[in-house]
C-alpha positions in Angstrom: 5.2 -47.9 14.8 4.7 -46.9 11.2 1.5 -44.9 12.1 3.4 -43.2 14.9 6.1 -42.1 12.4 3.6 -40.9 9.9 1.7 -39.0 12.5 4.9 -37.3 13.7 5.9 -36.3 10.2 2.4 -35.0 9.5 2.6 -32.8 12.6 6.0 -31.5 11.6 4.9 -30.7 8.1 1.7 -29.0 9.2 3.6 -26.8 11.7 6.1 -25.8 9.0 3.3 -25.0 6.5 1.4 -23.0 9.2 4.6 -21.0 10.1 5.5 -20.4 6.4 2.0 -19.0 5.7 2.5 -16.1 8.2 5.1 -14.3 6.1 2.9 -14.8 3.1 0.0 -13.1 4.9 2.2 -10.3 6.0 3.5 -9.9 2.4 0.0 -9.7 1.1 -1.0 -7.1 3.7 2.1 -5.1 2.9 1.2 -5.1 -0.8 -2.3 -3.9 -0.1 -0.9 -1.0 1.9 1.6 -0.1 -0.9 -1.1 -0.1 -3.5 -3.3 2.1 -1.3 -0.4 4.6 -0.9 0.3 4.5 -4.6 -3.3 5.6 -5.3 -2.8 8.5 -2.9 0.4 9.6 -4.6 -1.2 9.6 -8.0 -4.1 11.6 -6.6 -1.7 14.1 -5.1 0.1 14.4 -8.4 -3.2 15.3 -10.2 -4.0 17.9 -7.5 -0.6 19.5 -8.0 -1.1 19.6 -11.8 -4.5 21.3 -11.3 -3.1 23.8 -8.8 -0.4 25.0 -11.3 -2.6 27.6 -13.1 0.0 29.1 -15.5 1.5 25.6 -16.3 5.1 26.7 -15.6 5.8 23.6 -13.5 6.1 25.7 -10.3 3.3 26.4 -7.9 3.9 29.8 -6.3 2.1 31.2 -3.3 -0.7 32.9 -5.2 -1.5 29.8 -7.3 -1.6 27.7 -4.1 -3.8 30.3 -2.3 -6.3 30.6 -5.2 -6.5 26.8 -5.4 -7.2 26.6 -1.6 -9.9 29.3 -1.9 -11.5 27.6 -4.8 -11.9 24.3 -2.9 -12.6 25.8 0.5 -15.7 24.5 2.2 
């Protein structure tokens, strides 16, 4: 009887632990995606800084056009 109770409790605990690890895995996956997007945002910020030729804080059409021409393949 004692072994039966221990086995039952073990199964319940293992099921709870397995179910609780799923949100943790999703959380880690979400963090990975956030960090990847953060890198892209930083890269985009650098690109915008380089495109602003006269450093006035505003990219006008001519600056944007010249930057596109410079990096055109």
